[in-house]
C-alpha positions as CSV (number, residue, x, y, z in Angstrom):
1,M,-3.4,14.9,-12.8
2,Q,-5.4,15.0,-9.6
3,R,-7.2,12.4,-7.5
4,T,-9.8,13.3,-5.0
5,A,-11.1,11.6,-1.9
6,S,-13.1,12.9,1.1
7,A,-13.8,11.9,4.7
8,Q,-16.5,12.9,7.1
9,W,-16.4,12.4,10.9
10,K,-19.2,12.7,13.4
11,G,-18.9,12.6,17.1
12,S,-16.1,12.2,19.6
13,L,-12.9,10.3,18.9
14,K,-13.9,7.0,20.6
15,E,-17.7,7.0,20.1
16,G,-17.8,8.8,16.8
17,K,-17.9,7.3,13.3
18,G,-16.7,8.4,9.9
19,T,-17.0,7.7,6.3
20,V,-14.5,7.9,3.4
21,S,-15.4,8.3,-0.3
22,T,-13.5,8.6,-3.5
23,A,-14.4,10.6,-6.6
24,S,-14.3,7.4,-8.7
25,G,-17.0,5.9,-6.5
26,V,-15.0,2.8,-5.6
27,L,-15.4,3.9,-2.0
28,K,-18.7,5.5,-1.2
29,N,-19.5,6.4,2.4
30,T,-17.3,3.5,3.5
31,Q,-17.4,3.4,7.3
32,Y,-14.5,3.7,9.7
33,S,-14.2,4.3,13.5
34,F,-11.9,4.3,16.5
35,T,-12.4,0.5,16.8
36,T,-11.5,-0.1,13.1
37,R,-8.4,2.0,13.5
38,F,-7.0,1.4,16.9
39,E,-8.6,-1.9,17.9
40,N,-9.7,-4.9,15.8
41,G,-13.1,-3.7,14.8
42,A,-14.6,-4.7,11.4
43,G,-14.2,-2.1,8.8
44,T,-11.5,-0.1,7.1
45,N,-9.1,2.6,8.3
46,P,-6.7,5.1,6.7
47,E,-3.7,2.9,7.4
48,E,-5.3,-0.1,5.6
49,L,-6.0,2.1,2.6
50,I,-2.4,3.3,2.6
51,A,-1.2,-0.4,2.6
52,A,-3.6,-1.2,-0.3
53,A,-2.4,1.8,-2.2
54,H,1.3,0.8,-1.6
55,A,0.7,-2.8,-2.7
56,G,-1.1,-1.6,-5.9
57,C,1.5,1.0,-6.7
58,F,4.4,-1.3,-6.1
59,S,2.9,-4.0,-8.3
60,M,2.5,-1.5,-11.2
61,A,6.0,-0.1,-10.7
62,L,7.4,-3.7,-10.8
63,S,5.5,-4.4,-14.0
64,A,6.9,-1.2,-15.5
65,Q,10.5,-2.1,-14.5
66,L,10.2,-5.6,-15.9
67,T,8.5,-4.4,-19.1
68,A,11.4,-1.9,-19.6
69,A,13.7,-4.9,-19.4
70,S,11.6,-6.7,-22.0
71,L,10.3,-9.1,-19.4
72,I,6.5,-9.3,-19.4
73,P,5.1,-10.5,-16.1
74,E,2.4,-13.1,-16.1
75,S,1.3,-12.2,-12.6
76,I,2.5,-10.1,-9.7
77,D,0.9,-10.6,-6.2
78,T,1.9,-8.1,-3.5
79,T,1.0,-7.7,0.1
80,A,1.9,-4.6,2.1
81,D,2.1,-5.1,5.9
82,L,1.9,-1.7,7.6
83,S,3.2,-1.1,11.1
84,F,1.3,1.6,13.0
85,E,2.9,2.5,16.4
86,K,2.4,5.0,19.1
87,L,5.6,7.0,19.4
88,E,6.4,10.1,21.5
89,A,5.2,12.3,18.6
90,G,2.0,10.3,18.4
91,W,0.6,7.5,16.2
92,T,2.9,7.0,13.3
93,V,3.3,4.6,10.3
94,T,6.7,3.3,11.1
95,K,7.3,0.5,8.6
96,I,5.8,-1.1,5.5
97,H,6.9,-4.6,4.5
98,L,6.2,-5.4,0.9
99,K,5.9,-9.1,0.0
100,T,5.6,-9.9,-3.7
101,R,5.5,-13.1,-5.7
102,A,5.7,-12.8,-9.4
103,K,5.6,-15.1,-12.4
104,V,7.8,-13.7,-15.1
105,P,8.7,-16.0,-18.0
106,G,12.3,-15.7,-19.0
107,A,13.4,-13.6,-16.0
108,S,16.7,-14.4,-14.3
109,A,16.8,-14.1,-10.5
110,E,19.2,-11.2,-10.9
111,A,17.1,-9.2,-13.4
112,F,14.0,-9.8,-11.2
113,A,15.8,-8.7,-8.0
114,K,17.0,-5.5,-9.7
115,A,13.6,-4.7,-11.1
116,A,12.0,-5.3,-7.6
117,Q,14.5,-3.0,-5.9
118,D,14.1,-0.3,-8.5
119,A,10.3,-0.6,-8.2
120,K,10.5,-0.3,-4.4
121,T,12.4,3.0,-4.5
122,G,10.7,4.3,-7.6
123,C,7.0,3.7,-6.7
124,P,5.3,7.0,-6.0
125,I,3.7,5.7,-2.8
126,S,7.2,4.6,-1.5
127,R,8.5,8.1,-2.3
128,L,5.6,9.6,-0.4
129,L,6.1,7.7,2.9
130,K,8.7,8.5,5.5
131,A,8.4,5.0,7.0
132,E,11.0,2.2,6.7
133,I,10.1,0.1,3.7
134,T,11.4,-3.4,3.4
135,L,10.9,-6.0,0.6
136,D,10.7,-9.7,0.2
137,A,10.5,-10.4,-3.6
138,Q,10.3,-13.9,-5.0
139,L,10.3,-15.0,-8.6
140,V,8.1,-18.1,-8.8
């Protein structure tokens, strides 16, 4: 299985602009720039897309863990807060904090906590990243 995305950049780092696209068409020439990445400009950036990918991946991994334990989630809502810091080596994704809230009929707090921890370590995006990954998981 392969997934494909592309990016194009035109101009200098600070004045230039770029676009990102995905083969699926979900992103098509979506703009990004220096200000959307390193300041608070409107638009997306690679780090925001990584955070979205991690939130989505974790939610599916948690669903898989719960389903394997015969617990079918009604809903899983996850936010990924990514920290992007300038280190000696350069700009680095240093941390991602996952915050998830799930409605899982019949789940005990212990079963949910185990499923959440297993999903955090087993999620393919978690395994991809070298950043510190923390989790706040609540059964609601």
